[in-house]
MDAnalysis code that builds the backbone (N, CA, C; Angstrom):
import MDAnalysis as mda
import numpy as np

u = mda.Universe.empty(390, n_residues=130, atom_resindex=np.repeat(np.arange(130), 3), trajectory=True)
u.add_TopologyAttr("name", ["N", "CA", "C"] * 130)
u.add_TopologyAttr("resid", np.arange(1, 131))
u.add_TopologyAttr("resname", ["UNK", "UNK", "UNK", "UNK", "UNK", "UNK", "UNK", "UNK", "UNK", "UNK", "UNK", "UNK", "UNK", "UNK", "UNK", "UNK", "UNK", "UNK", "UNK", "UNK", "UNK", "UNK", "UNK", "UNK", "UNK", "UNK", "UNK", "UNK", "UNK", "UNK", "UNK", "UNK", "UNK", "UNK", "UNK", "UNK", "UNK", "UNK", "UNK", "UNK", "UNK", "UNK", "UNK", "UNK", "UNK", "UNK", "UNK", "UNK", "UNK", "UNK", "UNK", "UNK", "UNK", "UNK", "UNK", "UNK", "UNK", "UNK", "UNK", "UNK", "UNK", "UNK", "UNK", "UNK", "UNK", "UNK", "UNK", "UNK", "UNK", "UNK", "UNK", "UNK", "UNK", "UNK", "UNK", "UNK", "UNK", "UNK", "UNK", "UNK", "UNK", "UNK", "UNK", "UNK", "UNK", "UNK", "UNK", "UNK", "UNK", "UNK", "UNK", "UNK", "UNK", "UNK", "UNK", "UNK", "UNK", "UNK", "UNK", "UNK", "UNK", "UNK", "UNK", "UNK", "UNK", "UNK", "UNK", "UNK", "UNK", "UNK", "UNK", "UNK", "UNK", "UNK", "UNK", "UNK", "UNK", "UNK", "UNK", "UNK", "UNK", "UNK", "UNK", "UNK", "UNK", "UNK", "UNK", "UNK", "UNK", "UNK"])
u.atoms.positions = np.array([
    [-10.347, -9.555, 28.753],
    [-9.063, -9.460, 27.510],
    [-9.932, -8.561, 26.916],
    [-8.937, -7.460, 26.298],
    [-9.504, -6.659, 25.478],
    [-9.817, -6.889, 24.368],
    [-10.725, -6.344, 23.562],
    [-10.808, -7.166, 21.997],
    [-10.651, -6.343, 21.078],
    [-9.839, -4.479, 21.818],
    [-8.934, -4.039, 20.568],
    [-7.461, -4.714, 19.891],
    [-7.441, -4.658, 18.996],
    [-5.972, -5.119, 18.198],
    [-5.278, -3.678, 18.221],
    [-4.724, -3.408, 18.593],
    [-3.690, -2.364, 19.004],
    [-2.562, -2.185, 18.008],
    [-2.568, -3.589, 16.912],
    [-1.516, -3.726, 15.255],
    [-2.815, -3.227, 14.368],
    [-3.231, -2.061, 13.667],
    [-3.956, -2.285, 12.567],
    [-3.515, -2.872, 11.958],
    [-3.948, -4.229, 10.885],
    [-3.486, -4.405, 9.813],
    [-4.340, -4.074, 8.418],
    [-5.632, -4.092, 8.272],
    [-5.918, -3.553, 7.364],
    [-6.039, -2.180, 6.833],
    [-6.533, -1.563, 5.844],
    [-6.329, -0.173, 5.887],
    [-7.182, -0.160, 4.346],
    [-8.869, 0.702, 4.388],
    [-9.444, 1.312, 3.144],
    [-9.217, 2.074, 2.059],
    [-8.978, 1.729, 1.149],
    [-8.444, 3.062, 0.195],
    [-9.492, 3.216, -0.675],
    [-9.605, 4.368, -1.446],
    [-10.316, 4.661, -2.540],
    [-9.479, 5.248, -3.801],
    [-9.703, 4.452, -4.869],
    [-8.810, 4.691, -6.038],
    [-9.082, 5.818, -6.553],
    [-8.179, 6.705, -7.502],
    [-8.901, 8.080, -7.622],
    [-9.448, 7.946, -9.116],
    [-9.383, 6.826, -9.400],
    [-10.229, 6.386, -10.940],
    [-10.928, 5.455, -10.903],
    [-10.351, 3.943, -10.550],
    [-11.031, 3.024, -10.073],
    [-10.612, 2.187, -11.415],
    [-10.777, 0.365, -11.007],
    [-10.346, -0.379, -12.052],
    [-11.972, -0.597, -12.709],
    [-11.910, -0.587, -13.866],
    [-12.810, -0.996, -14.459],
    [-12.901, -2.516, -15.415],
    [-13.764, -3.589, -15.219],
    [-13.735, -4.764, -15.455],
    [-14.203, -5.162, -16.833],
    [-13.999, -6.419, -17.253],
    [-14.243, -6.724, -18.331],
    [-16.167, -6.215, -18.760],
    [-17.110, -6.000, -18.151],
    [-18.380, -5.716, -18.131],
    [-18.709, -4.030, -17.907],
    [-17.446, -3.197, -17.775],
    [-17.663, -1.958, -17.786],
    [-17.686, -1.325, -16.261],
    [-17.868, -1.801, -15.638],
    [-18.435, -1.722, -14.266],
    [-17.049, -1.549, -13.510],
    [-17.255, 0.271, -12.645],
    [-15.851, 0.473, -11.768],
    [-15.846, 0.013, -10.486],
    [-14.636, -0.357, -10.354],
    [-14.186, -0.971, -9.088],
    [-13.307, -0.019, -8.306],
    [-13.596, 0.623, -7.360],
    [-12.688, 1.961, -6.731],
    [-12.525, 1.768, -5.042],
    [-13.353, 0.879, -4.523],
    [-13.016, 1.048, -2.955],
    [-12.526, -0.342, -2.573],
    [-12.065, -0.448, -1.847],
    [-11.086, -1.412, -1.596],
    [-10.651, -1.441, 0.155],
    [-10.144, -2.531, 0.352],
    [-8.965, -2.602, 1.833],
    [-7.804, -3.615, 1.070],
    [-6.957, -2.767, 1.425],
    [-5.203, -3.580, 1.583],
    [-4.457, -3.963, 3.289],
    [-4.192, -4.907, 3.208],
    [-3.393, -5.449, 4.414],
    [-2.178, -5.204, 4.403],
    [-1.142, -5.404, 5.704],
    [-0.211, -5.122, 5.756],
    [0.902, -6.533, 5.098],
    [1.578, -6.141, 4.417],
    [2.907, -7.279, 3.714],
    [3.430, -7.853, 4.484],
    [3.406, -9.239, 4.662],
    [4.500, -9.652, 5.070],
    [5.576, -10.503, 4.891],
    [6.708, -11.172, 5.049],
    [7.570, -11.722, 4.564],
    [7.333, -12.866, 3.690],
    [6.189, -13.913, 4.075],
    [5.625, -14.854, 3.140],
    [5.371, -13.790, 1.926],
    [4.568, -12.912, 1.915],
    [4.291, -12.361, 0.800],
    [5.254, -12.086, -0.204],
    [6.491, -11.485, 0.453],
    [7.498, -10.833, 0.033],
    [8.229, -12.277, -1.087],
    [8.517, -13.546, -0.064],
    [8.950, -14.880, -0.892],
    [8.099, -14.862, -1.898],
    [6.542, -15.010, -1.862],
    [5.862, -15.644, -2.935],
    [5.867, -14.921, -3.861],
    [6.201, -13.571, -3.995],
    [6.508, -12.475, -5.302],
    [7.797, -13.153, -5.885],
    [8.874, -13.107, -5.328],
    [10.482, -13.699, -5.616],
    [9.879, -14.806, -6.188],
    [8.971, -15.879, -5.972],
    [8.893, -17.180, -6.747],
    [8.178, -17.659, -7.681],
    [7.227, -15.863, -7.509],
    [6.700, -16.403, -9.140],
    [7.183, -16.320, -10.167],
    [6.985, -17.263, -11.457],
    [7.599, -17.442, -12.464],
    [7.349, -15.939, -13.362],
    [6.838, -15.489, -13.279],
    [6.220, -13.963, -13.865],
    [7.091, -12.736, -13.677],
    [7.502, -12.799, -12.473],
    [7.981, -11.955, -11.541],
    [9.589, -12.073, -12.376],
    [10.249, -13.537, -12.175],
    [11.372, -14.428, -12.744],
    [11.569, -13.954, -14.207],
    [11.106, -14.093, -15.113],
    [10.559, -13.629, -16.057],
    [10.960, -11.794, -16.573],
    [10.038, -11.261, -15.651],
    [9.852, -9.566, -15.656],
    [9.905, -9.166, -14.519],
    [11.202, -8.660, -13.666],
    [11.024, -8.306, -12.496],
    [9.594, -6.986, -12.303],
    [9.726, -6.564, -13.405],
    [9.026, -5.174, -13.092],
    [7.140, -5.742, -12.875],
    [6.758, -6.848, -13.225],
    [5.659, -7.574, -12.907],
    [5.635, -7.811, -11.134],
    [6.381, -7.925, -10.465],
    [6.611, -8.075, -9.552],
    [5.921, -7.193, -8.111],
    [5.408, -6.011, -8.695],
    [4.608, -5.198, -7.908],
    [3.135, -5.437, -7.963],
    [2.508, -5.834, -8.800],
    [1.428, -6.490, -9.524],
    [0.676, -7.251, -8.896],
    [2.280, -8.545, -8.356],
    [1.820, -9.618, -7.758],
    [1.664, -9.485, -6.697],
    [2.367, -8.328, -5.544],
    [2.509, -8.075, -4.756],
    [1.068, -7.737, -4.120],
    [0.680, -6.832, -5.240],
    [-0.658, -6.272, -5.113],
    [-1.360, -7.232, -4.525],
    [-2.102, -8.253, -5.611],
    [-2.641, -8.969, -5.771],
    [-2.917, -9.651, -4.234],
    [-1.748, -10.035, -3.851],
    [-1.709, -10.779, -2.505],
    [-1.593, -9.725, -1.250],
    [-2.338, -8.684, -1.069],
    [-1.870, -7.796, 0.009],
    [-3.432, -7.045, -0.499],
    [-4.039, -6.674, -1.778],
    [-5.445, -6.065, -1.543],
    [-6.465, -7.422, -1.031],
    [-7.194, -6.904, 0.176],
    [-7.910, -7.977, 0.425],
    [-9.222, -7.778, -0.223],
    [-9.687, -7.131, -0.789],
    [-11.139, -6.309, -1.667],
    [-10.819, -5.456, -2.177],
    [-10.973, -5.441, -3.380],
    [-11.811, -4.234, -4.505],
    [-13.169, -4.203, -5.328],
    [-13.669, -3.573, -4.461],
    [-14.980, -3.238, -5.186],
    [-15.933, -4.657, -5.048],
    [-16.426, -5.085, -6.023],
    [-17.061, -6.348, -6.659],
    [-16.407, -7.364, -6.704],
    [-15.088, -7.251, -6.817],
    [-14.421, -8.418, -7.471],
    [-14.162, -9.450, -6.266],
    [-14.624, -10.859, -6.889],
    [-14.439, -11.821, -6.219],
    [-12.996, -11.807, -5.766],
    [-12.315, -11.726, -6.554],
    [-10.405, -12.168, -6.441],
    [-10.023, -10.590, -6.759],
    [-8.441, -10.755, -6.377],
    [-7.891, -9.666, -6.921],
    [-6.404, -10.621, -7.506],
    [-6.250, -10.498, -9.023],
    [-5.336, -11.309, -9.464],
    [-4.561, -9.912, -10.403],
    [-2.802, -10.221, -10.422],
    [-2.116, -9.275, -10.779],
    [-2.710, -8.970, -12.396],
    [-3.187, -10.267, -13.380],
    [-3.953, -9.885, -14.297],
    [-4.902, -8.915, -14.288],
    [-5.728, -8.625, -13.508],
    [-6.678, -7.555, -13.447],
    [-6.212, -6.724, -13.274],
    [-5.248, -6.141, -12.287],
    [-4.471, -5.006, -11.726],
    [-3.624, -4.703, -13.135],
    [-3.903, -5.016, -14.181],
    [-3.097, -4.545, -15.320],
    [-3.481, -3.843, -16.232],
    [-4.869, -3.525, -15.799],
    [-5.362, -2.523, -16.534],
    [-6.042, -1.767, -15.211],
    [-5.103, -1.671, -14.299],
    [-5.499, -0.266, -13.653],
    [-5.237, 0.895, -14.548],
    [-5.358, 2.196, -14.474],
    [-5.057, 3.318, -15.169],
    [-3.205, 2.967, -13.937],
    [-3.057, 4.298, -15.162],
    [-1.100, 4.249, -14.448],
    [-1.383, 5.657, -13.058],
    [-2.563, 6.288, -12.806],
    [-2.791, 7.276, -11.790],
    [-3.031, 6.255, -10.760],
    [-3.871, 4.986, -10.905],
    [-4.396, 4.583, -9.844],
    [-2.705, 3.285, -9.097],
    [-2.573, 3.232, -9.928],
    [-1.280, 2.249, -9.891],
    [-0.167, 3.210, -9.344],
    [0.239, 4.363, -9.577],
    [0.635, 5.501, -8.522],
    [0.634, 5.363, -7.562],
    [-1.136, 5.692, -7.411],
    [-1.697, 5.350, -5.862],
    [-1.273, 4.631, -4.966],
    [-1.562, 3.029, -5.451],
    [-1.494, 2.108, -4.828],
    [0.085, 1.574, -4.188],
    [0.880, 2.254, -5.422],
    [2.246, 2.308, -4.542],
    [2.491, 3.260, -3.748],
    [1.764, 4.104, -3.215],
    [2.091, 4.869, -2.408],
    [1.623, 4.765, -1.209],
    [0.264, 4.410, -1.273],
    [-0.722, 3.552, -0.341],
    [0.260, 2.587, 0.318],
    [0.460, 1.742, -0.602],
    [1.198, 0.272, -0.180],
    [2.480, 0.943, 0.751],
    [3.471, 1.938, 0.320],
    [4.619, 2.526, 0.868],
    [4.161, 3.208, 2.541],
    [3.000, 3.577, 2.560],
    [2.939, 4.379, 3.614],
    [2.180, 3.494, 5.029],
    [1.248, 2.574, 4.177],
    [0.911, 1.849, 5.096],
    [2.043, 0.929, 5.807],
    [2.822, 0.341, 5.117],
    [4.153, -0.635, 5.837],
    [4.911, -0.179, 5.831],
    [5.492, 1.421, 6.077],
    [6.296, 1.621, 6.385],
    [6.018, 2.739, 7.862],
    [4.650, 2.660, 8.621],
    [4.181, 3.438, 9.426],
    [4.654, 3.214, 10.729],
    [5.051, 2.334, 11.086],
    [6.260, 2.813, 12.405],
    [7.589, 3.343, 11.995],
    [8.156, 3.551, 11.078],
    [9.319, 3.923, 11.139],
    [9.292, 5.249, 9.974],
    [8.241, 5.920, 9.472],
    [8.051, 6.852, 9.015],
    [8.530, 8.259, 9.674],
    [8.390, 8.347, 10.594],
    [8.571, 9.430, 11.481],
    [9.148, 9.290, 12.670],
    [9.746, 10.044, 13.308],
    [10.404, 9.897, 14.687],
    [9.852, 11.241, 15.764],
    [9.969, 10.824, 16.946],
    [9.730, 12.313, 18.014],
    [10.634, 12.934, 17.873],
    [10.964, 14.323, 17.874],
    [12.177, 15.129, 17.957],
    [11.571, 16.200, 19.169],
    [12.474, 17.272, 19.351],
    [12.265, 18.192, 20.476],
    [13.168, 19.764, 19.785],
    [12.389, 20.368, 19.496],
    [13.094, 21.783, 18.857],
    [13.821, 22.005, 20.146],
    [15.730, 22.581, 19.289],
    [16.586, 22.436, 20.520],
    [16.413, 23.931, 21.363],
    [15.730, 24.935, 19.956],
    [15.322, 26.368, 20.766],
    [14.227, 26.674, 21.822],
    [13.264, 25.771, 21.323],
    [11.960, 26.409, 21.881],
    [11.408, 25.179, 22.706],
    [12.120, 24.185, 22.688],
    [11.705, 22.290, 23.063],
    [10.058, 22.170, 22.820],
    [9.830, 22.865, 21.984],
    [7.993, 21.877, 21.473],
    [8.926, 20.343, 21.017],
    [7.761, 19.910, 20.910],
    [7.952, 18.250, 20.384],
    [6.863, 17.889, 19.483],
    [7.676, 17.917, 18.158],
    [6.771, 17.265, 17.368],
    [7.701, 16.085, 16.380],
    [6.537, 15.757, 15.944],
    [7.398, 14.402, 14.567],
    [8.050, 14.871, 13.462],
    [8.907, 14.065, 13.264],
    [9.970, 14.807, 12.023],
    [9.357, 13.472, 10.664],
    [8.809, 13.731, 10.032],
    [8.511, 12.898, 8.900],
    [9.111, 12.807, 7.792],
    [9.589, 11.336, 7.361],
    [10.294, 10.936, 6.063],
    [9.526, 10.642, 5.035],
    [9.384, 11.426, 4.308],
    [8.929, 11.355, 2.878],
    [9.071, 9.863, 2.323],
    [8.175, 8.914, 1.133],
    [8.925, 8.449, 0.664],
    [9.801, 8.571, -0.565],
    [10.026, 9.804, -0.886],
    [11.219, 10.085, -1.615],
    [12.422, 10.109, -1.477],
    [12.382, 10.036, 0.491],
    [13.179, 10.537, 1.269],
    [13.841, 11.765, 1.300],
    [12.929, 12.751, 1.334],
    [13.201, 14.153, 1.956],
    [12.178, 14.376, 3.297],
    [12.604, 15.242, 4.110],
    [11.991, 15.582, 4.790],
    [10.896, 16.208, 5.473],
    [10.505, 16.515, 5.954],
    [9.750, 17.996, 6.616],
    [8.872, 17.632, 8.061],
    [8.751, 18.296, 8.802],
    [8.433, 18.397, 10.031],
    [6.376, 19.080, 10.146],
    [6.154, 18.224, 11.139],
    [4.549, 18.718, 11.332],
    [4.635, 19.048, 13.342],
    [4.594, 19.754, 13.593],
    [4.159, 20.189, 15.322],
    [3.312, 19.682, 15.024],
])
């Protein structure tokens, strides 16, 4: 039996600025796992999200970030202190890892028959990578 997992479910990230905790320590290295249907349901059930839907992404991040620096636990309340630049980075990172199987499709150029992947940008724009 192979000990290799063909599906990568956890990804390392590094925040551009870092989360500063109450003691002034900066936490920037972390791991994020793929989101599950259970995570989506948990976010929808969360009272904070029901009161303020914009809070949903912080709740989701707290579920999928498995570690961040030396923090013992990542909570939505701790993530409220993220710099907006780092929050934007985490949104992009989350979208990239959770869309990895469907973010590109193999295609072949009709003129030269060269094969390449056509990648979908998160904004909906397309670009090709030969």
